[in-house]
N, C-alpha and C positions, 0 to 999 in steps of 0.2 A: 800493456807495455808500450812505450813510446817507440815509434818507428824511426829508423835512421834518417829519414827524410824530414821528419817533423821537428827534430830538435834545433836545427838552425833557425827555423821560424820562431820557435819559442824563445830562443836566445835573442833574436832580433827584437821581439816585443819587450823583453826584460831590459835590454840595453837602451832601447828607445825610451821606455818609461824612466829609467834612471837618469838618462841625459836630459829628459824634459824636466824632471824635478830639479836637477842641478841648474838648468837654465832659469827656472823660476826664481832661484835665490839670487840671481845677478841683479844689480841695481843700475849699472851703467853699461859700458862696453860698446862694441862697434855697432850692434843693432840699434842702440839708442841714438848714436851719431848718424847712422844711416837713415833712420826715420827723420831726423832733423834735416838732413840733406834732401831727402825726397819731399818733405813738407815745404822747404824753401823753394825748391824747383817748381812745385805745383802752384805756389803762390806767385810765381813770376819773378822771384828774386834771382840775382846773379848767383849761381851755385858756387862760385869761387870767391865770393866777397867775404871779407872777415865778419865774424859774428860776435867775437868777444870784444869787450871794451878795449882790451890791450892790442887788438888787431890780429890776433891769431886766427888762422883760417879754421873753418868748421871741420874739415876733413881733408884727406889727401885728394888730389885732383882727379876725381872719378869723372867719367863721361856722363852727360845728362841722361843717357839711356839707363845707367845704373840706378839713378833716382826713380825712374819710371818703373823699373822692375821692383824696387822696394816700396813703391807707393801703395800697393794693396795692403801692406802691413799697417798702414795708417788707419785702416778701417776698424781695427780692433785695439783694445788696450795693450800696452806694452807687454805685460806678462803673457797674454794669449799670443801675441806676435812672436815672442820668444819660443813658445811651444810649437807654433806653426812652422817656424823657421827650422827648429830641430827636426820636425817631421819631414820637412822638405829635404833637409840634408840627408837624413837616413834613407828617404826614398831614392834620391839621386845616387847615393852610394850603393844601394841595393841594385838599382838599374845598371850601374857601371859593373858591379861584380857579376851580374847575370849576363851582361854583354860579353865580358871577358871570358866567362865560362863557355858561352856559345862560340866565341872565337877559338878557344882552345879545342873544342870538339870538332871544329872544321879543319884543324891542322892535319896534314896528311899522315903524320906518324903517330897520332894519338888515337887511343881507344877509350871512349867513355869520358866522363867528366874529370876535371883535374882533381888531384888529391887535395884533401882538406888543408894540408900544410901550406899549399900555395896561397889560399885565401887568408889563412892565419898569418902567414909571413907578410902578405900585402897589407893587412890591417895593422900589423905591428909597425910597418914602415910609415903609415899615415896616421898612427895613433896620436902623435903630437897635434896634428891639425884637427883630427876628429875631436879630441878633448878640448882644445883651445877654441875652435870655432863653434862647437855646440854649446859652450858655456856662455859666450858673449855675442853670438850672432855673426860670426865671421862668414866670409863669402867664398873661401877657397874650395870647399867641397861642392857647393852648388854650381858655381860658374866653371870651375875646372872640370867637374863631372859632366856638365852640359856640353862643354867644348869637346870632351872626349867622345861623348855619345854622338855629337854631330859628325865627328870624323869617322866613327866606327858604326855606321848605321846598320841596323839589322836587315838581313835579307837582301843586301846589296852585293852585287858581284865584286870579287876582289879587284882592286886597281881602280 
């Protein structure tokens, strides 16, 4: 029989596999454009120069550091980059949820881990971004999660 502690990990693997398969079906989307942005930056092009014949810009004005973060995804084919990005998104989301659980456990009035409905409700609130970003390679989960983790560092004294 499955223990109470193992089913969230099994659910995580199933969700990650489903989101990865869904991302493989995507043909364009933001990850495609982000790779173009990173490739142009690495080639020394002005990242904000137009790239269409009609003068439309490649993408929204991201800082050059964003292109550098996306650059490692140029080393693999686009389908593999999509799966790797989904894995990174799920990893960051898992780290954020674990950090929030640790934060909860350190609150003076709490005893034990938070109830599962807290995580369920949190995932429901971000489900739009989770489904949208994991399909096309959006960056909200990764960069938002990394910013949150930078602000809520583990084992650091409050304040």
